[in-house]
N, C-alpha and C positions, 0 to 999 in steps of 0.2 A: 773757727778762725779767731785770732786774737785781736778783734776790732773793738775799739772803744768809740761808741757812737752817741752823740747828743744832738737832739733837734735836727736830724738829717745831716749832720756834720760829722765827718770821720775825723775824730780827735787824734787818735793814735792806733798804730798797729804794733802789737807785740811780736817781735821777730822770733821765728823758729828756724834754726839752721837747717832743719830737715825739710822745710817747705820752701820750694822755689818758685812756685806759681800760685797767684792769688786772683780771684775775682771779687772785686769790690761790690758789695750788695746794691742792688737796685734801690732807688729812693734817695741815696746819698746825693746831696747837692753841692757839697764842698769838701775838699780834702784839705784839712787844716795844715798849718805850717809844722815842718818837721815830723809829719805823721809817719813816714817810713825811713826816716834818716838812718843811714848805715845799715840798711837791711840786707839780707843775703839772697833776696829774690832775684830770679832770672827773667820773669815775665809777669805782667800786670794787666789786667782788664779792667778798664774804667768804664762804667755804665753811662748811658746817654743822659742820665738825670744830672750828672755832675757839670756845673757851670764854671767852676773856679778850682784851680790847684794852687794851694797857698806857698808862701815863702818857704824854700828849702824842703819841700814835702818829700822829695826822693833824694836829697843831697847825699853824695857819697855812697850810693848804692852801686858799687864797683862791678857787681855781677850782672846788673840788669842789662838785658839784651833786647827785649821786646816789650813795647808799651802800645796797648790799643787805647787811644784817647777817646773821650766822649764827643759825639758828633754835635753836641750842644755847648761845647766848651767856649767860654768867652775870655777867660784870663789864665795865663800861666804866670805864676808869681816869680819874684826874684829868686834865683839860685834854685828853682824847682828841681831841676835835673843836673845841677852842677856836679862835677867830678863823677858822673856815671860813665866811666871810661870804656865800658864794654857796649854802650848804646851807639850803634853806628847808623841807625835809620829811624826816622819817626814820621808819621804822616799827620800833618796838622789839618784839622778839620775846616771846611768852609764855615764862616760865622765867627771864627776866632778873631778877637779884636785887640788883645794886648799880650804881648810877650815881654815881660820885664827883665831888667838887667841881670846878666849872668845866668839866665834861665837854663841854657844848654852850654854853659862854659866848661871848657875841658872835658868834653864827651868825645866819642869816636865819630860824631857826625861831621862829614865833609861836604855834604850837599843837603839843602833843605828848600822845599817848596813853600813860598810865602803865599797864603791865600788872599784873594781880592779884599777881604774884609778887614785885614789887619790895618791899624792905624798907629800902633806903637810897637816899636822894636828896640828895646833898651840897650844901653851900653854893655858890651861884652856879652850880649845875649847868645851869640854863637861865636866860637873860636877856641883857641888854646894857647897857652904860653909857650909852646915849643916852636923854636925856630926851624924844626925839621919839616914843618908842614909848609907846602909851596902855596896852597890856596884853599879857599873855601868858596863854595858856589852857592849863591842865594838866588833862586828863581822867583822873581816877583811876578805874580799874576795880576795884571791891572789893565783895565780898559780893553779886555779881550786880547791882550798881548802878553807874551811871556819875555821877560828881560832877564837875562842871565848876568848877575853881577859877580865878579871875582873879587874877593877881598884878601888881603894879606894877613894871615894869622888869626885876626879877630875883627869883628864888627864893633867899631868904636862907639857909635851912637851919639856923636856930638854934632856940631853944626853941619859939617859936610853931609852926614847921613840924614839929618833932618831935612836938608835941602833936597835930598834925593827922594825922600818920601813925600815931601811937598810937591815935587814934579809929578810923581805918580798920581797924586790926588788932583792935580791941575796941570796936565801936560801941555805946556805952552813954551814959546821960545824964551820968554822972560824968565821963567823958572829954569829952563834948560841952561841959559847963559851963565848962571851962578854955580853951576855944578862943578865939583872937583874935576880936573882934567882926567884923572884916572877913571871916572865914571862916565864921562861925556860920550866916548866912542860906543861903549856897551849900551848906553841909553839911545844913542842915535841910531844904532842898528835896528832897534825895535820901532822907533818913532820917526824915522827919516821921511816916510811917505805921509806923514800927518801935518807937516808944517814945512813951508818952503825954506825957511832959514835953517832949520835942522837938517833938511835935505842938502843945503848948500854947505853946511859945516861938514857933514859926512863926505861929500864929494871932494872937498879940498883937503880932507884928512884921510883920503882912502889909502895912500901909501902908509902912513903910520898905523892905520887900522889893520891893514894886511900884515904888516911886520909884527904887530902885537899878536895876531892870530898865529903866525909862524912861531914866534918865541914861546907860546904856550902850547904849541902842537894841537890848537883847537881847530880841528878840520870842519866841525859844524859852523863856527863862526866864519871861517874862510869861505865856505860855500855860500853863506848868506851875503857876504860881502861881494863876491863874484856875481851873484844874481842881481845886484843893484845896477850892474852895467857901468859903474864908475871906474872900474879898472880898465885902463885904456892901452892902446898900442904903445903910447909914449912911456908908460911906466912898467909894462908887463916884464920887460927884460931884466930891469933892476930888481923886481920882486923875485923872479926866478932865480937870479944869482944870490940874492939874500937867502932864499929857501935852500939853495945848494950848500951855502956856507954853514947854515944851521944843521943841515943833515950831517955834514962832515963832523960837527961838534957832538950832535945828540944821537946820530945813528938812526934817526926816524925820518923816513923819506915821504911820508904821505902828503905833506903840504907841497913839497917839491913836485910830486907827480900830478897833483890836482892843478897847480899852476901851469905846468908844461902842457897838459891835456887842454886847459882853457886856451892857451896860446894857439895850439894846433887848430882847435875849433873855431876860434873867433878872429884870428888875425892872419893865419896861413903864412907866417913869416918863415924865414929860413931858420931852422931849428937844429942845423947840423952841429953847431958848437954845443948846444945844450945836450944833444944826443951823446956827444963824446963825454961830457961830464957825468951824465947819468950812468954811464957804463964804468966809471971809475969806482 
């Protein structure tokens, strides 16, 4: 293989258009900046000796589809996988501490699991410049909880996002109260049962939370919200009507069905009017 190696650092890979898969040699501790830039590779195996991937290491590898990261990786440098447009999935290892800015910018990744160990997620680390993308999902694993954060187009990595990371490091109402409204409901869903004030916030915001789930056709979030017991007989009819209107726009009836079933099971109210609309 065309590897240039010095002091266990992979300095450069000489691209061969006929080679689409490489296994980086064991013993390498760092992949230097721009080492694989604009390579034709489709898959890369990175051994567990590697702890750092440098700036732009795989930048613009547009054919790259599969990357196996080192289990001991600590740092993914700025722009490391930027413009890897064929890369749709990557598993981040436990123990990873830093993802610098634009590391996965404009890739095919639309959902990413963030490990407990991560304390830096740089600006534009994940996202795309395309307005065609509805959402990107970041699953934060912190404090034995999974919090699904939906972001619009890209992770900005400025003060609102720093506050979000601060909350995960120190989950208390003081840190919760300064979060951006767009993040509060998603965080409260995970942490409502850890703090009385967060619990109260989600309870008084339950209508907004459920309509958010309906707007996004997020049945997982909807089921979690219903399990809190905060949806009451007082607001169930409004929510069902909202779901019916959304179904007529989007053609997706899942949330409507879930809410109607919930009403049957918990409130035993007259559902004849709802039944008629369900048949439409």
